[in-house]
C-alpha positions as YAML, in Angstrom:
chain: A
units: angstrom
residues:
- id: 1
  name: MET
  ca: [-6.47, -11.99, -15.99]
- id: 2
  name: ALA
  ca: [-5.34, -13.11, -12.31]
- id: 3
  name: PHE
  ca: [-4.03, -11.24, -9.15]
- id: 4
  name: ASP
  ca: [-0.89, -11.36, -8.47]
- id: 5
  name: GLY
  ca: [-1.15, -7.91, -6.17]
- id: 6
  name: CYS
  ca: [-1.75, -4.13, -5.68]
- id: 7
  name: PHE
  ca: [-0.46, -0.64, -5.31]
- id: 8
  name: VAL
  ca: [-1.62, 1.35, -2.01]
- id: 9
  name: THR
  ca: [-1.64, 4.92, -1.70]
- id: 10
  name: GLY
  ca: [-3.01, 7.35, 0.52]
- id: 11
  name: THR
  ca: [-4.61, 10.31, 0.91]
- id: 12
  name: ASP
  ca: [-1.50, 11.88, 3.15]
- id: 13
  name: THR
  ca: [1.14, 10.68, 4.81]
- id: 14
  name: GLY
  ca: [0.45, 9.36, 8.71]
- id: 15
  name: VAL
  ca: [-3.18, 7.78, 7.18]
- id: 16
  name: GLY
  ca: [-2.21, 4.13, 7.84]
- id: 17
  name: LYS
  ca: [-0.65, 2.91, 4.41]
- id: 18
  name: THR
  ca: [0.92, 0.45, 5.91]
- id: 19
  name: LEU
  ca: [-1.89, -1.08, 8.37]
- id: 20
  name: VAL
  ca: [-3.87, -1.55, 5.79]
- id: 21
  name: SER
  ca: [-1.28, -3.18, 3.73]
- id: 22
  name: ALA
  ca: [-0.25, -5.45, 6.53]
- id: 23
  name: ALA
  ca: [-4.11, -5.90, 6.52]
- id: 24
  name: LEU
  ca: [-3.86, -6.77, 3.42]
- id: 25
  name: LEU
  ca: [-0.75, -8.80, 2.99]
- id: 26
  name: HIS
  ca: [-2.94, -11.14, 5.62]
- id: 27
  name: THR
  ca: [-6.45, -11.72, 4.38]
- id: 28
  name: LEU
  ca: [-4.34, -12.29, 1.16]
- id: 29
  name: ALA
  ca: [-2.64, -14.87, 2.37]
- id: 30
  name: ARG
  ca: [-5.78, -17.32, 2.83]
- id: 31
  name: HIS
  ca: [-5.72, -17.70, -0.40]
- id: 32
  name: HIS
  ca: [-3.05, -17.23, -1.92]
- id: 33
  name: ARG
  ca: [0.24, -19.57, -0.68]
- id: 34
  name: ARG
  ca: [3.18, -16.97, -1.36]
- id: 35
  name: VAL
  ca: [2.74, -13.02, -0.59]
- id: 36
  name: VAL
  ca: [5.06, -10.15, 0.20]
- id: 37
  name: GLY
  ca: [4.99, -7.01, 1.21]
- id: 38
  name: MET
  ca: [7.16, -3.74, -0.77]
- id: 39
  name: LYS
  ca: [7.78, -0.36, -0.02]
- id: 40
  name: PRO
  ca: [9.50, 1.17, -3.25]
- id: 41
  name: VAL
  ca: [10.91, 4.09, -1.26]
- id: 42
  name: ALA
  ca: [11.23, 4.58, 2.97]
- id: 43
  name: ALA
  ca: [12.49, 7.72, 4.13]
- id: 44
  name: GLY
  ca: [13.48, 7.22, 7.30]
- id: 45
  name: LEU
  ca: [14.69, 4.70, 9.36]
- id: 46
  name: ILE
  ca: [15.64, 3.05, 12.65]
- id: 47
  name: ASP
  ca: [18.12, 1.01, 14.13]
- id: 48
  name: HIS
  ca: [16.64, -2.69, 14.56]
- id: 49
  name: HIS
  ca: [18.96, -5.23, 15.92]
- id: 50
  name: GLY
  ca: [22.74, -2.83, 14.40]
- id: 51
  name: HIS
  ca: [20.54, -2.24, 11.31]
- id: 52
  name: TRP
  ca: [19.05, 0.80, 10.40]
- id: 53
  name: VAL
  ca: [15.73, -0.06, 8.66]
- id: 54
  name: SER
  ca: [12.31, 1.63, 8.25]
- id: 55
  name: GLU
  ca: [8.91, 0.57, 10.22]
- id: 56
  name: ASP
  ca: [7.47, 0.18, 7.72]
- id: 57
  name: VAL
  ca: [9.35, -2.58, 6.31]
- id: 58
  name: LEU
  ca: [9.30, -4.64, 9.09]
- id: 59
  name: ALA
  ca: [5.70, -4.90, 9.48]
- id: 60
  name: LEU
  ca: [5.36, -5.43, 5.51]
- id: 61
  name: ARG
  ca: [7.56, -7.88, 6.25]
- id: 62
  name: ALA
  ca: [6.19, -9.76, 9.28]
- id: 63
  name: ALA
  ca: [3.07, -9.55, 7.72]
- id: 64
  name: SER
  ca: [4.71, -11.40, 4.45]
- id: 65
  name: SER
  ca: [3.47, -15.13, 3.97]
- id: 66
  name: VAL
  ca: [7.63, -15.53, 2.25]
- id: 67
  name: THR
  ca: [10.97, -14.08, 3.13]
- id: 68
  name: VAL
  ca: [12.84, -12.68, 0.46]
- id: 69
  name: PRO
  ca: [16.61, -10.24, 0.24]
- id: 70
  name: PRO
  ca: [15.94, -6.67, 0.94]
- id: 71
  name: GLU
  ca: [17.06, -4.90, -1.81]
- id: 72
  name: LEU
  ca: [13.65, -5.89, -3.18]
- id: 73
  name: ASP
  ca: [10.91, -5.54, -0.59]
- id: 74
  name: ASN
  ca: [12.56, -2.39, 0.14]
- id: 75
  name: PRO
  ca: [15.05, -1.65, -3.10]
- id: 76
  name: VAL
  ca: [15.52, 2.60, -1.43]
- id: 77
  name: ALA
  ca: [16.08, 3.14, 1.83]
- id: 78
  name: LEU
  ca: [16.45, 6.67, 3.05]
- id: 79
  name: PRO
  ca: [17.58, 7.52, 5.85]
- id: 80
  name: ASP
  ca: [15.72, 11.34, 6.49]
- id: 81
  name: PRO
  ca: [11.97, 10.72, 7.58]
- id: 82
  name: LEU
  ca: [11.21, 13.78, 3.92]
- id: 83
  name: SER
  ca: [9.33, 13.57, 0.52]
- id: 84
  name: PRO
  ca: [12.00, 10.19, -1.53]
- id: 85
  name: HIS
  ca: [13.34, 13.08, -3.44]
- id: 86
  name: LEU
  ca: [14.55, 15.00, -1.15]
- id: 87
  name: ALA
  ca: [15.19, 12.51, 0.73]
- id: 88
  name: ALA
  ca: [17.42, 10.90, -2.17]
- id: 89
  name: GLN
  ca: [19.35, 14.00, -2.74]
- id: 90
  name: ARG
  ca: [20.07, 14.20, 1.01]
- id: 91
  name: ALA
  ca: [22.02, 10.60, 0.93]
- id: 92
  name: GLY
  ca: [23.53, 11.75, -3.13]
- id: 93
  name: ARG
  ca: [21.67, 8.95, -4.29]
- id: 94
  name: LEU
  ca: [19.36, 8.94, -7.82]
- id: 95
  name: ILE
  ca: [15.99, 7.04, -7.47]
- id: 96
  name: THR
  ca: [14.41, 5.64, -10.74]
- id: 97
  name: VAL
  ca: [11.56, 4.64, -11.94]
- id: 98
  name: ALA
  ca: [13.20, 1.63, -14.09]
- id: 99
  name: GLU
  ca: [15.05, 0.45, -10.68]
- id: 100
  name: LEU
  ca: [11.56, 0.24, -9.13]
- id: 101
  name: LEU
  ca: [10.42, -1.95, -12.08]
- id: 102
  name: ALA
  ca: [13.14, -4.10, -11.95]
- id: 103
  name: ALA
  ca: [13.47, -4.51, -8.32]
- id: 104
  name: HIS
  ca: [9.03, -5.79, -8.40]
- id: 105
  name: ARG
  ca: [10.32, -7.85, -11.53]
- id: 106
  name: ALA
  ca: [12.84, -9.53, -9.60]
- id: 107
  name: LEU
  ca: [9.89, -10.37, -6.06]
- id: 108
  name: LYS
  ca: [6.79, -11.44, -8.52]
- id: 109
  name: GLU
  ca: [9.49, -14.78, -9.45]
- id: 110
  name: ARG
  ca: [9.00, -15.53, -5.84]
- id: 111
  name: ALA
  ca: [5.77, -14.49, -4.62]
- id: 112
  name: ASP
  ca: [1.96, -15.29, -6.41]
- id: 113
  name: VAL
  ca: [1.03, -11.45, -4.58]
- id: 114
  name: VAL
  ca: [2.64, -8.38, -4.18]
- id: 115
  name: VAL
  ca: [0.80, -5.98, -2.53]
- id: 116
  name: VAL
  ca: [3.17, -2.60, -3.20]
- id: 117
  name: GLU
  ca: [3.11, 0.48, -0.47]
- id: 118
  name: GLY
  ca: [3.91, 3.39, -1.97]
- id: 119
  name: ALA
  ca: [4.80, 6.41, 0.83]
- id: 120
  name: GLY
  ca: [3.05, 10.07, 0.97]
- id: 121
  name: GLY
  ca: [0.24, 10.50, -1.16]
- id: 122
  name: TRP
  ca: [-0.45, 9.79, -4.78]
- id: 123
  name: ARG
  ca: [2.33, 12.23, -6.09]
- id: 124
  name: VAL
  ca: [4.50, 11.94, -4.47]
- id: 125
  name: PRO
  ca: [8.56, 12.77, -6.55]
- id: 126
  name: ILE
  ca: [10.60, 10.19, -6.69]
- id: 127
  name: ASN
  ca: [13.23, 12.49, -9.09]
- id: 128
  name: GLU
  ca: [12.64, 15.67, -10.67]
- id: 129
  name: HIS
  ca: [10.40, 14.30, -13.28]
- id: 130
  name: GLU
  ca: [9.77, 11.13, -11.94]
- id: 131
  name: THR
  ca: [6.73, 10.34, -9.24]
- id: 132
  name: LEU
  ca: [5.67, 7.43, -7.66]
- id: 133
  name: ALA
  ca: [2.54, 7.85, -9.60]
- id: 134
  name: ASP
  ca: [4.54, 7.07, -12.74]
- id: 135
  name: LEU
  ca: [5.36, 3.80, -10.69]
- id: 136
  name: SER
  ca: [2.15, 2.98, -10.33]
- id: 137
  name: VAL
  ca: [1.59, 2.99, -13.57]
- id: 138
  name: ALA
  ca: [4.06, 1.30, -14.84]
- id: 139
  name: LEU
  ca: [3.16, -2.20, -12.57]
- id: 140
  name: ALA
  ca: [-0.64, -1.41, -14.71]
- id: 141
  name: LEU
  ca: [-2.36, -2.91, -10.28]
- id: 142
  name: PRO
  ca: [-5.03, -1.40, -9.45]
- id: 143
  name: VAL
  ca: [-5.04, 0.68, -6.97]
- id: 144
  name: VAL
  ca: [-6.19, 0.84, -3.01]
- id: 145
  name: LEU
  ca: [-6.84, 3.95, -1.84]
- id: 146
  name: VAL
  ca: [-6.44, 4.66, 2.53]
- id: 147
  name: VAL
  ca: [-8.38, 7.72, 3.29]
- id: 148
  name: GLY
  ca: [-7.99, 8.34, 6.39]
- id: 149
  name: LEU
  ca: [-10.83, 10.21, 7.97]
- id: 150
  name: ARG
  ca: [-10.09, 13.65, 9.72]
- id: 151
  name: LEU
  ca: [-11.03, 17.31, 8.11]
- id: 152
  name: GLY
  ca: [-10.40, 17.05, 4.96]
- id: 153
  name: CYS
  ca: [-10.91, 13.95, 4.12]
- id: 154
  name: LEU
  ca: [-13.53, 14.41, 1.50]
- id: 155
  name: ASN
  ca: [-11.56, 17.02, -0.95]
- id: 156
  name: HIS
  ca: [-7.99, 14.45, -0.30]
- id: 157
  name: ALA
  ca: [-9.93, 11.39, -1.12]
- id: 158
  name: LEU
  ca: [-11.89, 12.95, -3.80]
- id: 159
  name: LEU
  ca: [-8.61, 14.57, -6.07]
- id: 160
  name: SER
  ca: [-6.65, 10.89, -4.83]
- id: 161
  name: ALA
  ca: [-9.10, 9.14, -6.89]
- id: 162
  name: GLU
  ca: [-9.49, 11.77, -9.62]
- id: 163
  name: ALA
  ca: [-5.87, 11.07, -10.26]
- id: 164
  name: ILE
  ca: [-5.79, 7.32, -10.03]
- id: 165
  name: ARG
  ca: [-8.41, 7.43, -12.22]
- id: 166
  name: ALA
  ca: [-6.69, 9.84, -14.62]
- id: 167
  name: ASP
  ca: [-3.68, 8.33, -14.89]
- id: 168
  name: GLY
  ca: [-6.04, 5.17, -16.32]
- id: 169
  name: LEU
  ca: [-5.48, 3.46, -13.26]
- id: 170
  name: GLN
  ca: [-8.46, 0.73, -11.55]
- id: 171
  name: LEU
  ca: [-9.85, 2.48, -7.97]
- id: 172
  name: ALA
  ca: [-10.14, -1.38, -6.79]
- id: 173
  name: GLY
  ca: [-11.36, 0.05, -3.47]
- id: 174
  name: TRP
  ca: [-10.52, 2.24, -0.90]
- id: 175
  name: VAL
  ca: [-10.16, 1.97, 3.04]
- id: 176
  name: ALA
  ca: [-11.62, 4.17, 6.06]
- id: 177
  name: ASN
  ca: [-9.25, 4.59, 8.54]
- id: 178
  name: THR
  ca: [-10.07, 6.48, 11.88]
- id: 179
  name: VAL
  ca: [-7.07, 8.60, 12.40]
- id: 180
  name: ASP
  ca: [-8.65, 12.04, 14.35]
- id: 181
  name: PRO
  ca: [-11.43, 9.92, 17.09]
- id: 182
  name: ASP
  ca: [-12.71, 13.52, 17.76]
- id: 183
  name: MET
  ca: [-14.01, 14.46, 14.08]
- id: 184
  name: ASP
  ca: [-17.58, 15.12, 13.62]
- id: 185
  name: CYS
  ca: [-20.09, 13.08, 11.77]
- id: 186
  name: ILE
  ca: [-17.42, 10.28, 11.37]
- id: 187
  name: GLU
  ca: [-20.21, 9.04, 9.11]
- id: 188
  name: GLU
  ca: [-21.59, 11.14, 7.53]
- id: 189
  name: ASN
  ca: [-18.27, 11.66, 6.07]
- id: 190
  name: ILE
  ca: [-17.86, 7.59, 4.90]
- id: 191
  name: ASP
  ca: [-21.24, 7.95, 3.63]
- id: 192
  name: THR
  ca: [-19.93, 10.82, 1.47]
- id: 193
  name: LEU
  ca: [-17.10, 8.89, 0.17]
- id: 194
  name: ARG
  ca: [-19.57, 5.70, -0.45]
- id: 195
  name: GLN
  ca: [-21.21, 7.23, -2.53]
- id: 196
  name: ARG
  ca: [-18.49, 9.50, -4.17]
- id: 197
  name: LEU
  ca: [-15.76, 7.83, -4.64]
- id: 198
  name: ALA
  ca: [-17.43, 5.35, -7.26]
- id: 199
  name: ALA
  ca: [-15.49, 2.39, -5.61]
- id: 200
  name: PRO
  ca: [-16.06, -0.22, -3.09]
- id: 201
  name: LEU
  ca: [-15.50, 0.06, 0.82]
- id: 202
  name: LEU
  ca: [-13.28, -2.67, 1.51]
- id: 203
  name: GLY
  ca: [-13.25, -1.58, 4.99]
- id: 204
  name: VAL
  ca: [-13.46, 1.02, 8.39]
- id: 205
  name: VAL
  ca: [-10.49, 1.20, 10.92]
- id: 206
  name: PRO
  ca: [-11.69, 2.76, 14.59]
- id: 207
  name: TRP
  ca: [-9.41, 4.51, 16.33]
- id: 208
  name: GLN
  ca: [-9.29, 1.48, 18.90]
- id: 209
  name: LEU
  ca: [-7.35, -0.50, 15.98]
- id: 210
  name: GLN
  ca: [-4.53, 2.89, 15.72]
- id: 211
  name: GLY
  ca: [-1.09, 0.72, 16.32]
- id: 212
  name: PRO
  ca: [-2.61, -2.72, 16.55]
- id: 213
  name: ASP
  ca: [-1.88, -6.17, 15.42]
- id: 214
  name: ALA
  ca: [-2.18, -5.85, 11.22]
- id: 215
  name: ARG
  ca: [-5.08, -9.25, 11.76]
- id: 216
  name: ALA
  ca: [-7.43, -6.82, 13.78]
- id: 217
  name: VAL
  ca: [-7.89, -5.43, 11.10]
- id: 218
  name: VAL
  ca: [-11.22, -6.56, 9.64]
- id: 219
  name: LEU
  ca: [-11.24, -6.50, 4.96]
- id: 220
  name: GLU
  ca: [-13.51, -7.59, 1.91]
- id: 221
  name: LEU
  ca: [-11.48, -7.78, -0.43]
- id: 222
  name: PRO
  ca: [-13.03, -8.38, -3.91]
- id: 223
  name: SER
  ca: [-13.69, -11.43, -5.03]
- id: 224
  name: ALA
  ca: [-11.35, -11.66, -8.02]
- id: 225
  name: TRP
  ca: [-8.31, -11.40, -5.88]
- id: 226
  name: THR
  ca: [-9.28, -13.68, -3.52]
- id: 227
  name: ALA
  ca: [-9.64, -16.67, -6.67]
- id: 228
  name: SER
  ca: [-5.80, -18.77, -5.21]
- id: 229
  name: LYS
  ca: [-4.49, -21.09, -8.82]
- id: 230
  name: ASP
  ca: [-3.73, -22.73, -5.63]
- id: 231
  name: ALA
  ca: [-6.87, -23.98, -4.03]
- id: 232
  name: HIS
  ca: [-8.15, -24.38, -6.97]
- id: 233
  name: GLU
  ca: [-5.60, -27.52, -7.56]
- id: 234
  name: LEU
  ca: [-6.62, -27.94, -3.56]
- id: 235
  name: VAL
  ca: [-10.49, -28.57, -4.45]
- id: 236
  name: GLU
  ca: [-9.51, -30.73, -7.18]
- id: 237
  name: GLY
  ca: [-7.25, -32.97, -5.40]
- id: 238
  name: ILE
  ca: [-9.72, -34.08, -2.45]
...
């Protein structure tokens, strides 16, 4: 099956999912003509030129190679920076996996690759019965786990990987993001995760790259992700 996207999750909120998702988009754009980011649920909006929008969504749009209607790349935009189910309750609306899937299907008609960024960690609720993990299972995409390097990250990363696999999904790789520059034994923690996560390390984001252009983040993608049909057709045409 041809690669057509991935789902980016994290060990927690604030661990750099958006930075890594944007970096993935830039890297994938070297091999696929049409790449787009999707933030199914964004909670916490800012005023951007008279429109209320998520900063995460703005970053994904800047890294995408195609422009799509906002209701497709961010079908649910909630004002308050809370867990999606609580932000939705406060906004008086219901989020369902079905509506998020419909937006993703429409996106796939406009792009070759869709990078879907979750919210918070793996089991974040979106309503009384469903979580973003349910969305990921329905999408059946390979998963990239962003590990925020700080005290406690080993437990968070290993439990997240266990949950992803228990849900029947492939942990395609992980990215180590240095969110605490004063963390002791950073290299030792990375080595521990290399041994225990049983998934390829796609890249390490050093502290000095926090908040930069995502193009500066170096990622090593699985070979299957870089086998672009467009590229093959180009070679055959030479």
